[in-house]
N, C-alpha and C positions, 0 to 999 in steps of 0.2 A: 504494500500500500504506500502511496505517495504521501510524504509528510508535508502538509500545507502550513503547519505552525511549527516553528523551531525556536525554542527558548534555551539559551546556553549561558549558565552562570549569572543569571539576572540577580542583581543586588540593588537595594535602595536603602540609603541611610538618611536619617533626619537628625543632623547633629550627631550626638553620641548614641542615638537609638537606631538599631537596624531593623527595619520593617520587613524586608525581604532579603534572605540570606542565601546567595549562591543557588538559586533555583534553576533547574534544567529539566526539560521534557519536550517531547514532540507529540503532535496530534496529526494523524493521517486522515485522508479523505475516507469518509464512511464511519469515523469514530465520533461518538458523543461522550466527551469527557466531563465528568462531574468533578469540579474543583472545590473540595470541601474543607471547611475549617471553622472554628469558633470565631465569634466577633473579635476583631483585632489580630487575626492570625496572619494577615498579609494578602488575603484573597483579592480585595479590590485594588490594592496597590499594584499587585502583579498584573491584573487585567488592564489597569490604566497604562502601565508601561508597555504591555503587548499592543494596546491600541494606539500608542504613540502620543498619548495625552500627558505622560509624565516621563521625564528623562531619567534613565537608570543611573545609579552611581557607577556601576560597572556591569559588564555582561551585554548580551545582544538578544534581540528578538526579531524573527523574520516571519513574514506572511507571504506564502507562495514564492519564497526565495528572495523577497524584497526586505531589506533591513528597515525596520520601522523608524529609525532615526536617519540613516543615510539615504534612504530612498522612500521617504515617507509618503509621497503622493501615490506612488504605485502600490504601496502596502495598504493604504487606506481605501483605494479603489476596490481592493479585493476583500475588504472587511466590512461586515455589518456589526455594529457595536451598540449594545443596549447598556448604558451606564446606570448607576444608581440614580434615583430621583426621577422627576417627571421631565417630559420634553420642554424645551425652551419656547419662548413666544406664546405664553398662555392666552393672550388676547386673540390669537388666530383661531379660526375654526379647525377642526381636525383635517378636513379636506384641504383647506388653505395651507396649513402647516405642511402637509405631505406634498403638496405642489411646490412649496418653497424648497423642501428637501430634494425633490426631483430636479428642480432648477440648479441647485447647488451641485448635484451629481452630474449635471450636463445634459439632462433630458429636456425636451420641449415639445410643444405641439401634441399630436395624437399619441406619440410614444410616452410622453409624460403622463397624459391622461390615462392611458392604458395601465401604466405601472402603478399609479395612485389607486386606480380602481381595483387592481389585482391585490395590492397590499391591504386595502380596506376589506376586501373579501376574505383574505387569508386570516385576518385578525378579528373578523366579525364586528366591524365598526360601522356598518351601513346605517344603523339606526341613530348614530350620534355624529355622523360625518359633518353636519352643518352647525354643530354646537361649538362654542369656544372651548378650547382645551381646559381653561381654568374652571369651567363649570362641571367638569367630569369627576367621577369618583376616582379614588386611587387606582382601582383595578382597571378602569377604562384608560386612565392616563398611562398605565403600564403597557396596555395593548397598543396605544398610539406610539409609544417608544419602540415596541417590537415591530410595528408596521414600518417605521422609518428605517430600521435595521435591515428589513427584508426587501425594501423597495427596489434596490438595484440588483437583486438576486446574486449576492456575493458568494464566493466559494468558501469563505470562512465566516463563522458567526461566533461572537463572544458576547455572552448574555449574562449580565450580573443580576442575580435574583429575578429571573424572568416572570415568576408567578407571584411575586410579592404583591399583596393586596387583592389578589383574585379570589373569588368564591370557589367552592369545590368544582362546580360545573365549568367555570372558566379555566381553572387549573387543568382539568382533564382535557379541554379543547386545546390549550396551548401545548401540553405534552404530546398530544396526538399530532399537532402541527410539526413540532420539532422532530418527532419520529418519522414523519412523512418526508421531511427535508434531508434526513441524515445520510442517505445513501450517497449523495453527490457532494456533500460538504464536510468540512471539519468543524465541529461545534464544541465550544467550551461553555459549560454552565457553571458559574460561580454561585455557590449556595451554602447555607448551613442547614438546609432542610433535607434530611436523609431520605425521605420518601421520594424525593425528586430523582435520586440516583436509581432506586429500584424501578421507577416508572420509565425512565428514558435513557439512562446512561449505559454504555457498553464498557466503560472503564471509569475508575475513580482515582483521584489523587487526594490525599489528606495532607493538609499543611497546618503546622502549629509553630508558633514562635518564629514565623518567617521561613521555616524550613520544611521540605517535604519529608513526611514520616511514613508514608505508605503510598504505593502505586500498584494497581492491579485491577482486574475485573471485580465487580461486586461479589461474585461467588468466591474468588480467591481471597478477598479481604475478609469475608465472613468466616472463612476457615481459621482465621487468626484468633478466634475466641471460642471457648467451649460451647457457648450458647448458640453460635452460628448466626448471631444477629449483628447487623452492621452498626447499630447504635451503640452496642457494647464495645465493638472494636474502636469506634470513633471516640468513645468516652475514655478508654484505656490510653489511647494515643495522644489525646489533647487535654485531658484533665491535669491541672497543675498538681505537682506532687508535694506532699507534706514533708519538708526537710527532716522533721523529727522522726517520722516513720521510716524515711530512707536510712537515717543514721542507725536506728534501732535494728533495721534489717541487716 
């Protein structure tokens, strides 16, 4: 399988604090990678560096062979990125915002209209397409963010908490959408929701304290705990240790 995402020794320091510490991995076409970790583990910082929105202290990230810092325009053309938070320009309607994104991506006329219509259909936004983004619920805003990431049909998707704020039915629909797209794309889902991994991911990486502590298929990771449950594996690998108990041991 061809690696569409290549991360090599990625590190980010903020003063004396190391948020991401020498992280390396690849993601091939056809893989859906769950990038797991507790809050503050370094997930979002890694995703921002991969997307080119944050400069690493050291290391490299490449999308479809393009260095995200040295060849940023080509890398971003191949990337669909759903960051934390809601889309910008909340006074725009959903349709207007997506037309703006299409224009930024270089589409115009009927092609832009077709891409906006297709993205709205994929994310089930028809009923709110004429509403200002600021009037939408958190779940609908998240779906607008997903629509803009999908609009140009990129080979790489990086989705930070894609089902955050969605109700159970909406979560199911988004997971089915991700699964339907997965054969032709490399997809990274940054999340702390373990059920997301069981639902859509073919592989999972667990990060804690800025470092990768596990990498494998969900089934492989589950074998690392007697219970066979991913949440127990996650807890063992990410729970802060009690120094007094470690000394006693």
